[in-house]
N, C-alpha and C positions, 0 to 999 in steps of 0.2 A: 514542313514544320520547322519553326525557328528553334535555335538552340536554347537550352535552359539557362537563364541568368545565374551567375554565381550566387546571388543573394535573392532568391525568390521571396515574395511577400509571405507566402503561406506554405507550411510543411504539414502534411497529414501523416501521422504515425499510426500504423495498424499492426499490432502483434497478432501472429497467427500460430495456431498449433493444430495440425491435422484438420485443415479446413479445405481439403481438395474438392469437395462438392460445391463449396460456396465461392471459391476464389475467382472464377471467371465472371459470374454475375456481379460479384462485389466490384471487380475492376471496371466492368462496363458501367455500372451505376455511378461509381466514384468519378470516373473520367467525365461522364456526361454532366454531373453536378458541378464539378470544378470548372469545366469549360464554360458554364453558364454564368459564372461569377467573374468579376473584373480583375482579380488579383493574379499575379504570376504565382505558380504553385509547383510543388513537387509532392510525390506520394512515396512514403517509405514502407515497404512491406517487410516486417521483421519475422522471419520464420524461427520459432523457438524450438529447433531440433525436432521437427515433425518426422514421424516414422512412415508417413504415407507419401504421396506424390505432390504435396503442396509446393515444395521448392522447385521441382521440375516444371510445374505449371507456371510458377512465377518467372522462371527463366524464359519461358516462351512469351509471357505477357509483356515483360519489360524490354524485350529486344526491339530496337528501333525507336523507342520513345524515351528520350533523356529525362523526361519528367518523372518517370517511374523508376524506382530503385528497389532492388531486392537484396536483403541482408539476411544471412543465415548465421545463427549462433552455433557455437561448437557443441551444444547439447541442449537438453531441456532444462532451462534454468527458471522458468516461471514468467508470469506476465510482468512483474516488476522489473526483472532484468531485461526483458525485451523492450520495455518502454524506456528504460535508462539508456540502452544502446541506441534507440531511435532518437532520443533527446540529444545525445552526444553527437550524432551524425546529421541531425536536421540543420538546414541552412536558412530556413525561413525566419522572419522576424516574429511570426505568429505560428504556434504549433497547435494543431488539433489532433486529438486522439479519438479513436473509435475501435469497436470490436470488428472482427472479421467474419462474424456468423450471420450477417445480413439483418440482424435485429435493429441495429442503428440505421437511420435513414441519412444517406449522404446529402440529401437536399437541405438538411438542417445545418450543414457546415457554414453556409453563407450567413444564416441568421445568427449563429454563434459569433462569427468574426465581426459582423456588423455591430453586435452588442459590445464586443470587446473594444471596438473603435470609439465607443462612447466614453471611454476613460477608465475601463476596468482592466485588471491584470489577469483575472480568471473568470471564465464563464462556465458554470457547471450545468450539464444537462440534467433535467428532471423528467424521468419517465412517469409522469403522473398517471397515465393509463397504460400500465405495464402489462405486456402480453406474456406472462409467465405463470407457472403453477403457483397456486395459493399457498399450500402448506410448505413445500420444499424451497420456494424462492421468495415469494412476497412477504410472508410473515417474518421469516428470519431477517429479511432486509429492513422491514419496518422497525423491528426491535434493535437492529444494529445501528440504524440511523438515529433513532431516539437516544440510544446510549452514547453514541459518538457526540451528538450535539450537547448532551448533558455534561459529559466529562471534559470536553475541550472548549466549550463555549462558542463554537462555530456552528451556526444553525444551517443545516442542510437537510433537505427532504430526501435526497437520493445520492449519497456519497458513492455508491457503487456503479453509477452510470458511467460507462466508458467514454461517452461522447462529451468532450470538454475542449475548451479553447484556452490557450495560455499565451502570454507574452514570453518570448524566448528569454528575455532578460530576467524574468521572474524565475523560470525553470533553472537558470544557471545558478541560482542561490542554493539549490538543494542537491543532494546525492541520495538516491534511493537504494534500499536494501530490503531483505526479507520479502514481505508482501505489502510493502508500504504504498503501492500504487493507488490503492483505494483512499489513501489519506493525503494525497498530494495537495488538494485545495486547502485542507486544514493546516498542513505544514507551511504553505505559502502565506496564508493569512497571519500566522504567528511570526512571519518574517516581513510583515508590513504590506502584503498584497491586498488589493481591493477585489472582493468576490461578489458575484451575483449569480443567481440561478435562472435558468430559462427552460421552459417546458419544451420538450422535444418529442418527436414521434417515436414510437416503439412498435416493432413488428414481431409476430410469432416466429419462432425458430423454424426454418424450413428443412435443414439437413442436420444429421448427427444429433448429438446430445450435449448438454451443458457440461463444462469441465469443472463446475463448482456445485456444491451441495451442502447438506447439513454436516458432513464430516469435517468441513473447514471451520466450523464455529469456534472450536477451541483455539485454532491457529489465529483467528481474527481477534479473539479476546486477548491472547498473548501480545499480538501486535498493538492492540489498543492500549495495553498497559505501558508498552514502550513509547507509544505516541504521547501519552500523558506525561511520561518522564521527560521527553525531549521538548515538549511544548510548554509545560508549566514549571518544570524544575530544571531547565537546561543550565541556568546560571546559578542554581542553588540545589545541587543534587543531594546535599546532606539532609535537606528536609524530606526528600523522597525516601531515602533509606531510614530516616527517623520515623516516618509514618509506617513503613513496613515493619520496623522493629517493635512498634507499640503493641500489636497483638501478641508477639512473642513474650514481651515483658509481662503482660496480663496473665497469660497462661502459665508462665513460670511461677508467678506469685500464687496462682490458684493451686498448682501442684505442690508447691512448697507448703502452703497452708494445709493441704490434704495430708502431706507427709507428717507434719507436726501433729495434726489431730490423730492420725493413725498411731503415732508413737505414744501419745499421751492418753489415748482412750483406754479406760479400764477393761473394756471387753476384749482388748487385744493384748492383755498382759501375758497370756501364755505365748502368743506369737512373738512378743517382744523379748521373751527370754531365749527364744531360738534364733533371734536375728530379725531385723526389720525387713519386710518384703521390699524388693528393689524397684518395683514398677514405678511408683510415684517419685521416689528420690531420683531414679534414673531419668524419668521424664523431666524433672526439674533441672537436672544437670544439662540435659540436651537442649532444652529451651533457653536456659541461661547462656549456654555456649553460643547458640544461634543469635541471641540478642546482642551479646558482646561483639560477635562477628559483624552484624549489621551496623552497629555503632562505629566499628573500625572502618567499615566500607564508607560510611558517611564522612568520616574524617579524611580518609584518603581521597575521596571524590572532591571534597571541598579544596583540598590541597592542590589537586590537579587543575581545577578551575582557577585557583588563585595564582598558580605559577604559569598559567597560560599554556599548559602542555597540550599541544595540538600536532601530534606526529603526522607527517604526511603519509597517506596510505592510498593505494589504488583500489578503490572499492570494486571496480570492475574486474581487475585481474584476480582478486581473491576468489571470484566465483567462476573463473575460466572464461570471462567475456572478452579477454584479449584475443580469443580464437573466433573471430568473426570473418565472414566472407561476403564481399559485395560484388555484384555483377557490374 
């Protein structure tokens, strides 16, 4: 077996979390699929702090094959952090991501990269015939994809599909945090990348259970609001805070009107002699304070953009990702 070139054409990044039952079959299928395509390649298995024997199995699998790399994070930081670590360490000109649960088909990798070579920066997989549960997985995914397309303007049928191909030069434009991995294509499009979707095969899960469910909906909605901020209002954050402050102003005016009506109402004359109830005036004060705070945040954010305040920060170190180990 020849040594791995310093700059392989293709890097496959696979985040793993407690996939001890899948890892051997995954590696076998992956190697077979990659050896059938013409490009030089490497595969990076990113163990996201698994508590089972996933990393021990990876140690055995990568021994003797320089094309296989095993990286272990210092803790369980989530899929976004695992992908960011993989992107930082990948040496290929093209990066393909996929899940480690055997539901993605490694034979689709060549199709994704071939499509990328047609002149695109991102090729996003579309699990058109998805083999998942209807209520807990498919319906929330359909709703999330529709909402994401509406609020960002980037039309995707399946933003949650892990099987995607990117130009490394495009990935170098972004830094990921929180749970932003599902929004990578959208972020890249707003930075000038060319995107296309490609239907890919999807298989039923064979081992274990999904790490995602309905409990993550609230987290996704919060990340989506952040995505809207950084894609549509990145250079004009004052407008974002202005929009957020508008409901506060409306409710403050309504409670103020209620307070005035309560004070002037003849039916409340007896109550007025004993002192005005503080519920509505208190709500008015709090809402007005929140409105003023939002306006001040708008002013400060605009000043930061105007002054070009871009402090250098290590996004990885802040989450403990400096503690990685590679075999």
